[in-house]
C-alpha positions in Angstrom: 67.5 58.4 51.2 69.1 55.6 53.2 72.3 55.9 55.2 74.1 53.6 52.8 73.1 55.8 49.8 74.1 58.9 51.7 77.5 57.4 52.6 78.2 56.6 48.9 77.3 60.2 47.9 79.5 61.6 50.6 82.4 59.5 49.5 81.9 60.7 45.9 82.6 64.3 47.0 86.0 63.6 48.4 88.5 65.4 48.0 86.7 68.6 49.2 87.7 72.0 50.5 85.9 74.9 52.2 86.3 78.5 51.2 86.8 80.3 48.0 89.5 81.0 45.3 89.7 84.4 43.8 92.2 86.1 41.6 93.8 89.5 42.2 96.4 91.7 40.6 98.9 94.1 42.1 99.2 97.6 40.5 102.3 99.7 41.1 102.8 103.3 40.1 106.1 103.8 38.4 108.2 106.9 38.8 107.2 108.1 35.3 103.5 107.9 36.3 102.6 104.7 34.3 101.0 101.8 36.1 102.5 98.4 36.1 100.1 95.5 36.8 101.4 92.2 38.1 99.4 89.0 38.4 96.9 87.6 38.4 97.7 85.9 41.8 95.2 83.4 43.0 94.3 83.2 46.7 92.4 80.4 48.6 90.5 81.8 51.6 88.7 79.9 54.3 87.7 80.2 57.9 89.6 78.0 60.4 88.7 78.3 64.1 86.9 81.5 63.6 89.8 83.2 61.8 90.2 83.8 58.1 93.2 82.1 56.6 94.5 82.6 53.1 97.1 80.8 50.9 98.5 81.5 47.5 97.5 78.9 44.8 99.5 78.3 41.7 97.5 79.2 38.5 97.8 75.6 37.3 96.0 74.3 40.5 93.1 76.8 40.4 90.7 74.5 38.4 91.4 71.7 40.9 90.8 73.9 43.9 87.5 75.3 42.4 86.3 71.7 41.8 87.2 70.7 45.4 85.4 73.8 46.7 82.3 72.8 44.7 82.6 69.3 46.2 82.8 70.9 49.6 79.5 72.7 49.1 77.9 69.5 48.0 79.4 67.8 51.1 77.8 70.4 53.4 74.4 69.7 51.8 74.9 66.0 52.3 75.9 66.5 55.9 72.7 68.4 56.4 70.9 65.3 55.0 72.9 63.1 57.4 71.7 65.2 60.4 68.1 64.8 59.3 68.6 61.0 59.1 70.3 61.0 62.6 67.6 63.2 64.1 64.9 61.0 62.6 66.5 57.9 64.1 66.7 59.6 67.4 63.0 60.5 67.3 62.1 57.0 66.3 63.7 55.5 69.4 61.2 54.5 72.0 60.7 57.3 74.4 60.5 56.8 78.2 56.9 56.7 79.2 55.4 59.8 80.7 54.1 59.7 84.2 50.4 59.7 84.6 48.9 63.1 85.1 46.0 62.1 87.3 44.3 65.0 89.0 45.7 65.7 92.4 43.3 65.6 95.3 42.5 68.9 96.8 
């Protein structure tokens, strides 16, 4: 894959997000012993600077967030390909010649 092809594929993944979206409910015990369940509430979690961050997501936005997270996973794979291209280019550059290793006189 060329750098131009990779750039096009990377641009196709934008917008993208890291993390995960999951749904949760809150259960509360009433005075009469019955359980009341509220929700579902959707939460977007991700790691920022080594710390876990979370935000509530409106139910209407969940499909968009999930698509953007999938785009983010594809973006991570493409960035791995970009690293391979960059390292290949670095290896292809002319290296400085090594010094002759002629035997030393004893």
